[in-house]
N, C-alpha and C positions, 0 to 999 in steps of 0.2 A: 312608214307606209303600212304598218301592221293592220290598221283598221280601214284605211282608205281603199286598198285594193279590193277586198271583198265587196265593199259598198259600190265601188265603181263598176265591178263586174255585174253586180245585181242590177244596177241602172242600165248597163249596156244590154243585158239579156232582156229586161223589160222593154227597152226601146226596140230591140230586135223583134219581139213579139208584136209590139204595136205596129212596126213597119210591115210585118207580114200581114197583119190584119187590114190595115188601111192602104197597103201597097204604095208606100211613100219612099222614094229613093233617098231623100236627104236623111231620113231616120236610119237607113242602112249605113250611110256614111258616118253619121255621128256615133252609132253603136260600134262600128269597126274602129273608129278613132279611139274610143274608150278602151276597147279590148287591146288594141295595139299599145296604148299607154301603159296598161298593166303589165303586158309582156315585156316591154322595154324597161320598165322600172325593175322588174324581177332580175333580168340579166344585167342591167347596169349596177344594181345593188350588189350582186354577187361579184362582179368584176372589181368594184371599188374596194371591197374588203378582202379580196383574195391576196394572199401573200403577206399579210400583216403579222407581226410577231407581238404577242401579248404576254406579259409576265406580271405576277403580283408578288410583292414582298410584304409579309405581315408576320407578327410573332405567332408561335404555335399556341400560346395560351394568352388570354386576356382576362383581366380582373374587372369586375363591375365597379364603376366609379373611377377607375384609373385610366388615364389617357394612353393611347398607343398609336403607333404610326403604321399606316398601311399605304404602300406605294403601288401604283398601277403604271407600268411602263409599256408604251406602245412604240414599236419600231417598224420602220418601212425599209426593207432591204432593196426594194425595187428602185428603178430610176424615175418613175413617174410619181407625181404627187397624188395624194388622196385628199379629195375635197369633200366638204359637207359631212364629215364624220362626227357623230355624237356618241361618246362612250359613257356608259352608266354602269357602275359596279354595284350590283345589288346583293353582294355576298352578305353584308352585315345588315341588310334591310329585310331579309327573308324573302327575296325575289319579288319585291314590289309591294309586299304586304307589310304587316307590322313586323318589327324585328323580334328576335327570339325573346329578349328580355321583356318587351312590351306584351308579347303574347302570353308569357308566363304570368305577368302581373295582372293581365286582363282575366285570365282563367282563375287566378287566386281571388280576385275581387268578385267574380261571379259565384264562386264556390262559397265565399263568406256570405254573400247576399242570400244564397240558397239556404245555407245552414241557419242564418239569422231569421229568415222568414218561416222556417219549418216549425210547426208546433211541437212542443216537447211532450212526449208520451211518458206516463208514469206507471 
């Protein structure tokens, strides 16, 4: 719900403005339903992940080209189940962007292109 909530709030506010302009009761109702859905999703999301234990096991050093094992363990000490959870470990991906190795290679490639295209001065 990272991107849906702000969009839903924006739609609700625009419907609220339209409802005040044309004085339509059903638009008030629809916009209030949208706002309540966002508030409900916020509190429900916080409740579903509260109390979870998360641990990561990985080696302190990794060598390029060599495989290594990284384990992500999720524990639920509570009595109730946690549904519809999706976990994504972005530690080795650079938080959703290119990984560190790919970023270094991309910068190196750009630098080589820059140096290759530069005219040589004598």
